[in-house]
C-alpha positions in Angstrom: -0.2 -0.1 0.0 1.3 3.4 -0.8 0.5 6.6 0.9 0.6 10.4 -0.1 0.7 13.0 2.6 -0.2 16.7 2.0 0.0 19.7 4.4 -1.2 23.2 4.1 -1.5 25.9 6.4 -3.8 29.1 6.6 -7.5 29.3 5.1 -9.0 32.6 3.9 -12.1 31.7 5.6 -10.6 31.5 9.0 -11.0 34.2 11.6 -8.5 36.9 11.7 -5.5 36.0 13.7 -6.5 32.2 13.4 -4.2 29.8 11.4 -6.0 26.6 9.9 -4.0 23.3 9.2 -5.0 20.8 6.8 -3.2 17.4 6.6 -4.4 14.8 4.1 -3.3 11.3 3.9 -4.1 9.3 0.5 -3.9 5.6 0.5 -3.7 3.6 -2.7 -3.8 -0.2 -3.0 -1.2 -2.3 -5.3 -3.1 -1.5 -8.4 -3.0 2.2 -7.9 -6.6 2.9 -6.9 -7.4 5.1 -4.0 -8.7 3.2 -1.0 -8.8 5.5 1.9 -8.4 9.2 2.7 -8.0 10.9 6.0 -8.4 14.6 6.3 -7.4 16.2 9.7 -8.3 20.1 9.7 -7.5 22.2 12.7 -8.2 25.7 13.7 -6.2 26.6 17.1 -7.0 23.8 19.2 -9.9 22.3 17.7 -9.4 19.4 15.1 -11.9 17.6 12.9 -11.1 14.2 11.3 -12.8 12.9 8.2 -12.1 9.3 6.8 -13.2 8.2 3.5 -13.1 4.6 2.3 -13.4 3.6 -1.1 -14.5 0.3 -2.7 -14.3 -0.7 -6.2 -16.4 -3.7 -8.1 -14.9 -6.5 -10.0 -14.7 -4.1 -13.3 -12.6 -1.6 -11.2 -15.1 0.9 -11.1 -16.1 3.1 -8.0 -18.9 1.1 -6.0 -18.9 2.9 -2.8 -17.5 6.0 -0.7 -18.2 5.7 3.0 -17.4 8.7 4.9 -16.9 8.7 8.8 -17.3 12.6 10.2 -17.9 13.1 13.8 -18.6 9.6 14.7 -21.4 9.6 12.0 -21.5 7.6 9.1 -22.7 8.4 5.4 -21.9 7.6 2.2 -22.5 7.1 -1.6 -23.4 4.2 -3.5 -22.7 4.0 -7.6 -24.4 2.0 -10.3 -23.4 1.6 -13.9 -25.8 1.3 -17.0 -23.7 0.5 -19.8 -24.4 0.5 -23.6 -23.0 -1.6 -26.1 -21.0 1.3 -27.8 -19.3 2.3 -24.5 -21.6 4.9 -23.4 -23.8 4.7 -20.2 -24.8 6.4 -16.9 -23.7 6.5 -13.5 -26.3 6.7 -10.9 -25.2 7.9 -7.5 -27.5 7.6 -4.3 -26.6 9.2 -0.9 -27.2 7.5 2.4 -26.8 8.6 6.1 -26.3 5.9 8.7 -26.3 2.3 7.9 -25.9 1.5 4.3 -29.0 0.2 2.6 -29.0 -3.6 2.1 -31.1 -3.2 -1.1 -30.5 0.3 -2.5 -33.1 1.7 -4.9 -31.6 3.1 -7.9 -35.0 3.9 -9.4 -35.8 7.1 -6.9 -33.7 9.9 -5.6 -30.2 9.5 -7.5 -28.4 11.8 -9.3 -27.5 10.6 -12.8 -24.3 11.2 -14.9 -24.4 10.4 -18.5 -21.0 9.8 -20.3 -20.3 9.2 -24.0 -18.2 6.4 -25.5 -15.2 8.6 -24.8 -15.8 8.6 -21.3 -16.7 12.2 -21.2 -19.3 12.8 -18.2 -22.2 15.1 -18.7 -25.0 16.1 -16.1 
């Protein structure tokens, strides 16, 4: 597993005189796919940590991102509809709390259509 760490300081949205730091760690598997990020943002003595775990299907397409923020879990699930010519659509649903056992991709989704060259269109 490979990890990449980035660090930044200061933020224009911070209160005057406050320094905001942001540390991001990204973890990749052997195939080079992003599998986890840890984002720690701090202002003075208060720090927030967000963790995101990425899961892929057997075709190496993003299947789920699960976020943990403030001891709460929420996520996004992805479903792919592909055409014979290589075009298709990606359906995305968001959940809060426990992941649905049988997600309903017929309602409440965001649809992104892509052409045969992989260019995404909303």
